[in-house]
C-alpha positions in Angstrom: -44.1 68.1 -20.7 -44.1 71.3 -18.0 -47.4 72.4 -19.5 -48.9 69.3 -18.5 -47.8 68.6 -15.1 -48.1 72.5 -14.7 -52.4 71.9 -15.3 -52.6 68.6 -13.4 -52.2 71.3 -10.6 -53.8 72.6 -10.7 -83.8 84.1 -8.9 -83.7 85.8 -8.6 -87.1 84.5 -7.5 -90.1 86.2 -7.4 -93.1 85.3 -4.8 -95.4 87.8 -5.3 -97.8 87.1 -2.8 -100.0 90.5 -2.7 -100.3 89.7 -6.2 -101.7 86.6 -6.5 -104.7 86.7 -3.6 -106.6 84.9 -6.1 -104.6 82.1 -7.7 -103.5 80.9 -3.9 -107.5 80.3 -3.6 -109.0 79.7 -6.5 -105.6 77.7 -7.6 -103.8 76.4 -4.3 -100.4 78.5 -5.6 -99.2 77.2 -2.1 -99.3 73.7 -3.0 -97.0 74.3 -6.1 -93.8 73.3 -5.6 -90.3 74.2 -7.2 -89.6 71.8 -9.9 -86.6 72.2 -12.8 -87.4 71.6 -16.2 -84.3 70.3 -17.7 -84.3 70.9 -21.7 -81.4 70.2 -23.3 -79.0 72.3 -25.3 -80.2 76.0 -25.9 -82.6 76.5 -29.5 -81.3 77.8 -32.1 -80.5 82.3 -32.3 -84.3 82.0 -34.0 -86.1 81.0 -30.9 -85.6 82.8 -27.2 -85.5 80.4 -24.8 -87.2 82.8 -22.4 -90.7 83.1 -24.2 -90.4 79.1 -25.2 -90.2 78.6 -21.4 -93.2 81.2 -20.9 -95.4 79.9 -23.5 -94.6 76.0 -22.4 -95.5 76.8 -18.4 -98.8 78.9 -19.9 -99.7 75.2 -21.7 -99.2 73.1 -18.9 -100.9 75.6 -16.6 -103.4 77.2 -18.2 -103.4 80.2 -17.2 -100.5 83.0 -18.3 -100.4 85.4 -14.8 -100.5 82.7 -12.7 -97.4 80.8 -14.9 -95.6 83.9 -15.3 -95.5 84.3 -11.3 -94.7 80.1 -11.1 -91.2 80.2 -13.6 -88.2 80.6 -11.2 -85.6 81.0 -13.1 -84.4 80.0 -16.8 -81.1 77.9 -17.9 -79.7 79.5 -21.1 -76.6 80.1 -20.9 -75.1 77.3 -21.8 -77.8 74.9 -22.1 -81.6 75.0 -22.1 -84.4 75.0 -19.5 -86.0 76.9 -16.0 -87.4 76.0 -12.3 -90.7 76.8 -11.6 -93.6 76.1 -9.1 -95.9 73.4 -10.2 -98.4 71.4 -9.1 -98.0 67.5 -9.9 -100.0 67.3 -12.7 -98.3 70.3 -14.4 -94.9 68.7 -14.3 -96.3 65.7 -15.5 -97.4 67.3 -18.7 -94.7 69.1 -19.1 -92.5 66.3 -19.0 -94.2 65.0 -21.8 -93.7 67.4 -24.5 -91.4 66.3 -26.8 -88.5 69.0 -26.1 -88.4 68.2 -22.4 -85.3 65.9 -21.0 -86.6 65.7 -17.5 -88.4 67.1 -14.9 -88.0 66.6 -11.4 -88.3 68.4 -8.4 -85.8 70.6 -6.9 -83.9 68.8 -3.5 -81.8 70.4 -1.5 -78.2 68.9 -1.1 -75.4 69.2 1.5 -71.4 70.0 2.2 -69.7 67.2 2.0 -55.0 71.0 4.8 -51.7 72.2 5.0 -49.4 68.8 4.4 -51.6 67.3 2.2 -49.8 68.6 -1.1 -46.1 67.5 -0.2 -47.7 64.4 0.8 -48.1 64.5 -2.9 -44.6 65.3 -4.3 -45.7 69.0 -5.8 -43.1 71.5 -5.5 -43.6 74.4 -3.8 -41.7 76.6 -6.4 -42.1 76.8 -9.7 -40.5 77.2 -13.1 -41.3 80.4 -14.4 -42.5 79.0 -17.6 -44.7 77.1 -15.5 -46.2 79.5 -13.7 -47.1 81.2 -16.3 -49.2 79.2 -17.3 -50.8 78.0 -14.8 -52.0 82.0 -13.7 -53.5 81.8 -17.1 -56.2 78.4 -15.2 -59.6 79.3 -13.8 -61.0 77.4 -11.1 -64.9 77.6 -10.4 -65.6 76.0 -7.1 -69.5 75.7 -6.6 -69.5 76.3 -2.3 -70.1 78.1 0.4 -68.9 81.8 -1.3 -65.4 83.0 -0.2 -63.9 85.1 2.7 -61.4 87.4 0.2 -59.2 88.9 3.2 -57.6 85.5 3.8 -53.9 85.7 3.1 -54.6 82.4 0.7 -56.1 85.5 -1.4 -53.3 87.7 -1.9 -52.6 89.0 -5.1 -50.0 90.7 -5.3 -47.7 90.1 -8.3 -50.3 89.2 -10.3 -51.8 90.6 -13.6 -55.0 91.0 -14.8 -57.6 88.4 -15.6 -56.7 86.3 -18.7 -58.9 87.5 -22.1 -61.1 84.5 -21.9 -62.5 85.5 -19.1 -66.4 86.4 -19.6 -67.2 86.4 -15.9 -68.5 89.1 -13.9 -67.4 90.1 -9.9 -70.9 90.6 -7.5 -70.7 92.9 -4.7 -72.9 92.1 -1.7 -72.8 92.6 2.4 -68.8 92.3 3.9 -67.4 91.2 0.1 -66.8 94.8 -1.4 -65.4 93.2 -4.6 -62.7 90.7 -6.6 -58.9 91.4 -6.9 -56.9 89.5 -9.8 -56.5 86.2 -7.9 -60.0 85.5 -6.9 -62.1 87.4 -9.9 -65.1 86.7 -10.4 -68.0 85.9 -7.4 -71.3 85.3 -7.8 -74.3 83.9 -5.4 -77.5 82.1 -6.4 -80.3 81.8 -3.8 -83.5 80.9 -6.2 -85.5 79.2 -4.1 -88.4 80.7 -2.5 -89.0 77.3 -0.4 -86.0 78.3 1.9 -84.3 81.8 0.6 -81.6 83.3 3.2 -83.0 85.9 5.9 -79.9 87.9 5.9 -78.4 90.2 3.3 -77.6 88.5 0.2 -73.7 87.9 -0.6 -70.8 85.8 -2.0 -69.3 86.6 1.2 -68.2 83.1 3.1 -70.7 82.7 6.1 -70.0 79.0 6.7 -65.8 78.8 6.7 -66.4 75.4 3.9 -65.9 77.5 0.7 -62.9 79.1 1.7 -61.0 76.0 2.9 -62.3 74.6 -0.3 -60.9 77.2 -2.9 -58.1 77.5 -0.9 -56.9 74.1 -0.9 -57.3 74.1 -4.4 -55.5 77.2 -5.3 -54.2 79.2 -2.4 -51.1 80.6 -2.4 -48.7 79.8 -0.5 -49.1 81.2 3.3 -45.8 80.0 5.6 -46.2 79.3 8.9 -49.8 78.0 8.6 -51.5 75.9 11.6 -54.1 75.4 13.8 -53.2 77.7 16.8 -49.7 76.1 16.3 -51.4 72.7 15.7 -49.6 71.0 12.1 -47.5 74.2 11.3 -46.5 74.4 7.6 -47.3 76.2 4.6 -50.5 75.7 4.2 -50.9 76.5 0.2 -53.1 75.0 -3.1 -52.5 72.7 -5.8 -52.1 75.5 -8.1 -51.3 78.4 -5.9 -51.4 80.7 -9.0 -54.3 80.0 -11.3 -56.9 82.1 -10.4 -60.5 81.3 -8.7 -63.9 82.1 -9.6 -66.1 81.5 -6.8 -70.1 80.7 -7.5 -72.3 80.6 -3.8 -74.9 78.3 -3.8 -74.5 77.0 -0.4 -76.5 78.6 2.3 -76.2 78.3 6.5 -79.7 75.6 7.5 -80.8 75.6 3.9 -77.8 73.5 2.3 -77.6 73.9 -1.7 -80.3 73.7 -3.5 -80.6 72.1 -7.0 -81.8 75.6 -9.0 -79.2 77.7 -7.5 -76.0 74.8 -8.4 -78.2 74.3 -12.1 -77.7 78.3 -12.4 -74.2 78.3 -11.0 -72.9 75.7 -13.4 -74.8 77.9 -16.1 -72.8 80.8 -15.6 -69.1 79.4 -15.0 -69.5 77.6 -18.5 -70.0 80.2 -19.6 -67.5 82.5 -18.2 -64.7 80.3 -19.3 -63.3 78.5 -16.1 -61.4 75.8 -16.8 -62.2 73.7 -14.3 -65.2 73.4 -12.0 -65.0 71.2 -8.2 -67.6 70.2 -6.6 -67.5 69.1 -2.9 -71.2 69.1 -2.6 -73.6 65.8 -2.9 -76.8 64.4 -2.7 -78.6 60.9 -2.8 -77.9 59.1 -6.7 -80.2 60.0 -9.4 -80.9 59.0 -12.8 -78.5 61.7 -14.2 -81.2 63.6 -16.1 -82.4 64.5 -12.6 -79.1 65.2 -10.9 -78.2 68.7 -11.2 -74.6 68.4 -11.2 -74.8 65.5 -13.8 -76.9 68.1 -16.4 -74.2 70.4 -15.6 -71.1 68.2 -15.7 -72.4 66.7 -19.1 -72.4 70.4 -20.5 -69.2 70.9 -18.9 -67.6 68.3 -20.2 -68.7 68.9 -24.1 -67.0 71.8 -23.5 -63.7 70.3 -22.4 -64.4 71.4 -18.7 -62.9 69.7 -15.9 -65.7 68.5 -13.2 -63.9 67.0 -9.6 -65.6 66.3 -7.2 -66.4 64.6 -3.6 -67.4 61.1 -3.2 -69.5 61.5 -0.2 -69.0 61.6 3.3 -71.7 58.7 4.4 -68.7 56.0 4.5 -67.9 53.3 6.1 -71.1 52.0 4.8 -71.4 50.6 1.1 -73.4 52.0 -1.6 -73.2 55.0 -0.4 -70.8 56.7 -3.2 -72.5 59.5 -4.9 -71.3 61.5 -7.9 -71.6 59.2 -10.2 -71.8 60.0 -13.4 -69.0 58.3 -16.0 -67.3 61.9 -16.9 -67.7 63.0 -13.7 -64.3 62.7 -11.7 -65.3 60.9 -8.4 -62.5 60.9 -5.4 -62.8 59.6 -1.9 -61.0 60.7 0.6 -58.2 59.4 2.0 -55.5 60.0 4.8 -51.5 61.5 4.6 -49.2 60.3 6.9 -49.9 62.7 9.8 -52.1 62.5 12.9 -53.6 64.4 15.3 -52.5 62.8 18.8 -54.2 64.1 22.2 -52.9 62.5 25.3 -54.5 62.7 28.6 -52.4 61.9 31.9 -53.8 61.0 35.0 -52.5 62.1 39.0 -51.3 58.5 39.2 -49.2 58.4 35.9 -50.8 57.0 33.6 -51.1 57.9 30.0 -54.1 57.3 27.6 -54.1 59.0 23.6 -57.3 60.0 22.3 -58.5 61.7 19.2 -59.0 65.8 19.0 -57.6 68.9 17.9 -57.1 70.5 21.1 -56.4 73.9 20.6 -56.3 74.8 24.2 -52.9 74.9 26.7 -54.4 74.3 30.3 -52.4 76.8 32.4 -52.6 74.2 35.3 -50.3 71.0 36.0 -53.1 69.2 37.0 -57.4 70.0 37.2 -59.8 67.9 39.7 -61.4 65.1 38.0 -64.1 63.8 38.5 -67.2 61.4 36.1 -70.7 62.8 34.6 -72.2 60.1 37.3 -70.7 61.4 40.5 -71.6 65.0 39.1 -75.2 64.1 39.0 -77.5 66.8 40.0 -80.0 63.8 41.4 -82.8 65.6 41.0 -85.6 62.9 40.1 -87.3 66.1 37.7 -84.0 65.7 35.4 -84.3 64.4 32.1 -81.4 62.8 30.8 -78.3 60.3 31.7 -75.9 61.5 34.1 -73.3 59.5 33.2 -73.5 60.9 29.8 -73.5 64.0 30.9 -77.0 65.1 29.3 -77.6 68.6 29.6 -80.0 68.9 32.8 -78.6 65.8 34.9 -75.8 67.5 36.5 -74.9 69.7 39.2 -72.9 73.3 38.8 -71.0 73.4 41.6 -69.6 69.8 41.4 -68.2 70.7 37.3 -66.7 74.0 38.1 -63.3 74.0 37.4 -62.8 70.1 37.0 -62.7 67.9 33.9 -65.6 65.6 33.8 -65.4 62.1 32.2 -68.1 61.3 30.0 -70.3 58.2 28.4 -70.5 58.7 24.9 -69.7 61.3 22.3 -72.2 63.8 21.8 -71.2 67.6 22.2 -70.6 66.9 25.7 -67.6 69.8 25.7 -70.7 72.3 25.5 -72.7 71.5 28.4 -69.8 71.5 30.8 -68.0 74.6 29.2 -71.6 76.1 30.4 -71.1 74.9 34.0 -67.6 76.2 33.6 -65.8 73.3 33.9 -62.4 72.7 33.0 -62.7 70.2 30.5 -64.2 66.9 29.3 -63.4 63.3 28.3 -65.6 61.4 25.5 -65.9 58.2 25.4 -65.8 56.8 21.7 -65.3 52.0 20.8 -63.4 53.3 18.2 -61.4 56.4 17.4 -62.1 58.4 14.3 -59.6 58.4 11.9 -60.6 62.7 11.7 -61.0 65.0 14.7 -63.4 66.7 16.5 -62.4 70.9 17.6 -63.8 70.4 21.2 -65.1 74.0 22.5 -63.1 73.6 25.8 -60.1 71.5 26.6 -61.2 68.2 25.8 -60.7 64.7 23.6 -62.4 61.6 22.6 -61.0 58.5 24.3 -61.6 54.6 23.8 -64.0 53.2 26.3 -61.6 50.5 27.5 -59.5 53.4 28.2 -62.6 55.5 29.5 -63.5 52.2 31.9 -59.5 52.2 33.2 -60.2 56.2 34.3 -63.5 55.8 35.4 -61.9 53.3 37.7 -59.2 55.7 38.8 -61.8 58.5 39.5 -63.6 55.8 42.0 -60.4 55.0 43.5 -58.9 57.3 45.1 -59.8 60.3 47.5 -58.6 63.4 44.7 -58.4 62.3 41.7 -56.6 64.6 39.2 -55.9 64.8 34.9 -54.9 67.3 32.6 -55.4 67.5 28.7 -52.3 68.2 26.7 -52.7 70.7 23.3 -53.0 68.1 20.1 -49.8 67.5 19.2 -48.8 66.1 15.1 -47.1 62.5 14.9 -45.8 60.4 11.7 -48.1 57.3 10.6 -46.0 55.1 7.7 -49.0 52.9 6.4 -50.6 56.1 5.0 -52.1 56.2 2.7 -55.2 54.8 3.5 -58.5 55.7 2.9 -61.1 57.6 5.2 -63.5 56.0 7.7 -66.1 58.9 6.3 -64.8 58.4 2.7 -68.0 56.8 0.9 -67.7 53.7 -1.4 -69.1 51.6 -3.6 -71.0 50.5 -4.9 -73.1 52.2 -7.2 -76.6 51.7 -8.8 -77.2 54.5 -11.3 -74.7 52.5 -13.8 -73.4 49.6 -12.0 -70.6 48.1 -13.6 -68.8 51.3 -13.9 -66.5 51.3 -10.6 -66.8 54.8 -8.8 -65.1 56.4 -6.7 -62.2 57.0 -9.2 -59.2 57.9 -6.9 -58.8 59.2 -3.9 -57.1 62.5 -2.9 -55.8 63.8 0.4 -59.0 65.4 3.0 -62.4 65.7 1.4 -61.8 66.8 -2.3 -58.1 67.9 -2.4 -58.0 66.6 -6.3 -60.6 70.1 -7.6 -57.1 71.8 -8.2 -56.7 69.9 -11.2 -57.1 71.5 -14.0 -58.0 71.0 -17.8 -55.2 69.5 -18.3 -53.6 70.6 -21.5 -51.7 68.1 -24.1 -48.1 67.8 -24.8 -48.7 69.1 -28.3 -52.2 69.0 -29.9 -54.8 69.1 -29.6 -55.8 69.5 -25.9 -56.7 66.4 -23.4 -60.1 66.0 -23.0 -61.7 65.8 -19.0 -61.3 61.7 -20.1 -58.4 61.4 -21.0 -57.1 64.0 -18.0 -58.7 61.2 -15.7 -57.9 57.9 -17.3 -53.8 60.3 -16.4 -54.8 60.2 -12.6 -56.5 57.1 -12.7 -53.5 54.9 -14.4 -50.5 56.4 -12.6 -52.4 56.4 -8.9 -50.3 54.6 -6.2 -52.6 52.0 -4.2 -54.8 52.3 -1.2 -53.4 50.8 2.0 -57.2 48.5 1.9 -56.2 46.8 5.3 -57.5 50.0 7.3 -60.6 50.0 6.6 -60.7 50.1 3.0 -61.3 48.5 0.0 -61.7 48.7 -3.6 -65.1 49.5 -3.3 -64.0 52.7 -1.9 -60.8 53.8 -3.1 -60.9 53.4 -7.1 -57.9 53.2 -8.4 -55.9 55.1 -5.6 -54.5 58.0 -4.2 -53.2 60.4 -7.1 -49.8 60.8 -7.9 -49.8 64.4 -9.5 -45.9 63.8 -10.8 -46.4 60.6 -12.7 -49.9 61.9 -13.6 -48.5 64.7 -15.7 -46.8 61.3 -17.6 -48.8 58.6 -18.1 -47.4 57.1 -20.9 -51.5 56.2 -22.7 -54.7 57.2 -22.2 -57.8 56.1 -22.3 -59.9 58.7 -24.4 -63.7 58.5 -23.8 -65.6 61.3 -26.7 -69.0 62.5 -26.2 -70.6 60.5 -29.1 -69.2 57.6 -26.8 -70.8 58.7 -24.2 -74.6 59.3 -25.9 -73.7 55.6 -27.3 -73.2 54.3 -23.5 -76.4 56.1 -22.0 -78.4 54.1 -25.5 -77.1 51.3 -23.7 -78.0 51.8 -19.9 -81.5 52.8 -21.3 -82.2 56.1 -22.1 -84.5 56.9 -25.3 -82.8 58.2 -28.3 -85.7 62.2 -27.6 -83.7 62.5 -24.8 -80.1 61.9 -26.0 -81.2 63.7 -28.6 -81.6 66.7 -27.1 -79.1 66.5 -25.0 -76.5 66.0 -27.4 -77.6 69.2 -29.0 -78.3 67.3 -32.3 -82.1 67.2 -33.8 -83.6 63.9 -35.0 -80.7 61.4 -33.2 -81.9 57.9 -32.7 -79.7 55.7 -30.7 -79.9 53.2 -34.2 -77.2 56.3 -34.8 -75.1 55.1 -32.6 -72.9 51.7 -33.2 -73.7 49.9 -30.1 -71.4 49.9 -27.6 -69.6 46.5 -26.9 -68.5 44.4 -24.0 -69.7 44.8 -20.4 -69.9 48.1 -19.5 -69.6 50.0 -22.8 -67.5 53.2 -22.1 -63.9 53.0 -23.2 -63.2 53.8 -18.8 -59.5 53.3 -17.4 -61.2 50.9 -14.8 -63.4 47.5 -15.5 -65.5 46.7 -12.9 -68.5 43.7 -13.3 -71.5 43.9 -10.5 -73.3 40.4 -10.1 -76.3 39.8 -8.3 -76.6 37.4 -5.2 -78.1 34.8 -7.7 -74.9 34.1 -10.0 -72.6 31.7 -10.0 -70.1 32.3 -12.8 -68.4 34.9 -14.0 -68.1 36.3 -17.5 -67.2 39.6 -18.2 -65.8 40.9 -21.4 -64.0 44.4 -21.7 -63.1 46.3 -24.9 -60.5 49.0 -24.7 -58.9 51.4 -26.4 -55.6 53.4 -25.7 -53.9 56.2 -27.0 -50.2 56.8 -26.7 -49.5 60.1 -25.6 -45.1 59.1 -24.8 -42.6 60.6 -27.6 -41.8 58.4 -30.6 -42.3 54.4 -30.7 -42.8 52.0 -27.8 -43.8 48.8 -27.2 -45.9 47.5 -24.2 -46.1 44.2 -23.1 -49.3 43.2 -20.1 -48.8 42.4 -16.9 -51.5 40.9 -14.7 -51.7 40.0 -11.1 -54.7 38.3 -10.4 -56.4 35.7 -7.6 -56.3 32.6 -8.0 -60.3 31.4 -8.5 -60.4 33.2 -11.7 -58.8 33.9 -14.5 -57.8 37.2 -16.7 -57.4 37.1 -21.0 -55.7 40.1 -22.8 -55.8 40.3 -26.5 -53.0 41.3 -28.1 -50.4 40.8 -25.4 -48.7 43.0 -26.5 -49.0 47.1 -28.4 -46.9 48.5 -30.5 -46.9 52.4 -31.4 -44.9 54.3 -34.2 -45.9 57.7 -33.6 -47.0 59.5 -30.5 -51.4 60.0 -30.4 -51.6 56.7 -32.5 -54.3 54.0 -31.3 -54.5 50.6 -30.0 -57.5 48.8 -29.0 -57.4 45.4 -26.5 -60.5 43.0 -25.5 -60.0 41.4 -21.8 -62.0 38.6 -20.4 -62.6 37.7 -17.5 -64.0 34.2 -16.0 -63.9 32.0 -13.5 -66.2 30.9 -10.2 -68.1 34.0 -8.2 -66.2 35.5 -6.0 -67.7 35.4 -1.9 -71.2 37.9 -1.5 -70.9 41.3 -0.4 -66.9 41.5 -0.7 -65.2 43.1 -3.7 -62.3 41.2 -5.2 -59.5 42.8 -6.9 -56.7 42.1 -10.4 -54.9 44.3 -12.0 -54.4 45.2 -15.4 -50.7 46.6 -16.4 -49.1 47.9 -19.8 -45.5 48.2 -19.8 -43.1 50.2 -21.9 -40.3 49.6 -19.2 -40.8 53.8 -19.0 -44.6 53.8 -18.1 -46.5 51.3 -15.9 -50.3 52.1 -16.9 -52.7 50.4 -14.4 -56.2 49.1 -14.8 -58.1 48.3 -11.9 -60.4 44.9 -12.0 -63.1 44.6 -9.3 -65.8 41.7 -9.2 -68.4 42.8 -6.8 -71.4 40.0 -5.7 -74.4 41.5 -3.9 -74.8 39.7 -0.9 -77.9 37.5 -0.7 
């Protein structure tokens, strides 16, 4: 059992302009755009994938020299495909080839804490056996690279990399090599439309990848803080695990589809146990989505893939990374918030929201407003009350704290004019903190009005902004305002996100969960354990089940789930057939020749998949609810057990479960049941939830049931 718990915590692009003068003028080479041509499984050993790619390009383009120059990169370590610069009619011709699953344009995607693991109840110290197991886990991180010199990646006490590791450590500018903690590092910058102008290297130029990697598997660092704020022991969820870094995101450019798919190809072949991705973009058909494609091939190899749900909340329909074989993780708050206090000269105090790391030297500073600090120039453009850049008089700002309407980075302007600090207004304080470049904080508009009244009611208004401190929040966990929400539109009857975790993607530390004994757990089994044991989220604070999924992950309980909902590769293929994907594409993807959807038993029920949650997405015109879900659970407990069903549901619809009792006589035994949901439709645009729980007095195996009807 401790084995299970440990693993839980756990092109080169050649654009030869000089030799392509003829093609540039005659063929419109500059008009070519990068596309990905995805071809599913690798061909047999008798066929060279790269040669096949070249032949396809020659056939589509009609000129061997242009075809050779157009190819950007060939994928060929774990799946088949290539990237090339194409004209639209060439992309269309390639898409019609029998050996091609999909052709889609390359796009740029965007990137989406110290106490989090304590909040989840994970211990810092590990037993000796657990430590040995954890040090054999390899976590692949697709992000902005890594800064290796940080204390979180010290390899003191580590032995050599696990024997299963087949990857490399690529050196580069400001990156001299790996160690026995960070055992692999590669970078990908294949898209010549968005080349990195600096020197190529796995080093982290932004900090996002370093933060993500340390959150997943950083070793404990005592006394960590941000200039004394939120002091504690910083550590990853699986602190003894090894890290392999795949840099796919670059400053100013973002994260290219071509690079991400190349990183998946490498990471799977390198031997990682899990892949963590805090990157996203608009949801697309699975075979036009590099994360869905790469994670499908990872799943087939038993590699668990965890993705962030996105940061475009709280609007509905914003959730990203929705493939059912991916674990999609929302962000929730923990039991700690940051509080920044402003004190006025009259003694009144106001609480603001910021990560203000500065300690002002004086007890009080002169206080003014953007309106009073205006340069009163008719030629200036902007709003002085909002402290717009060209509207303020430097002499009226210097040495003062300035009150500004709105919150749009006024701290940069006030710093440039040598102000002492800034107060910025917000209609609602965010649940995440902005770090100003000078002493400052966001305050509520209603408090700003009172501050402005004070400024205009006294001859010498004064104020001070105190350094941020942490306060306990008893209502945690609650969903983060920025965390993306469902419903998703690709497969509407699959609820996404799946679960939530503190921060953006802290769950990424959960590795390829090994079984209690034999065989190894599949990625779907891991997801099931995490979802069915999750802690319900406080939806009273700006959230609902479209944003929280099953709830906040509970690692200790997930190590002993009792029952799991498993999903095989064939189950996913049947599901894709139900979703309308054609037999040719599915056959190529599945690595089987002459596969037809008719070869697979049609999946039953509303969703057609053995998913741990159950979801019905209705049209606005629907007037009643009728959904049927077929489920199969596997006993992963010890010996015999009897589970009885419990239901919590709203009054206006009913749920029937058949049978209502599941009896198991041995471990790994399977049992099936049917769930029928019927009744009146929910209010349009308002999700409604029920809870199905299997209980044997030792385990509570919970499945969320949600209904959602589109607004009219």
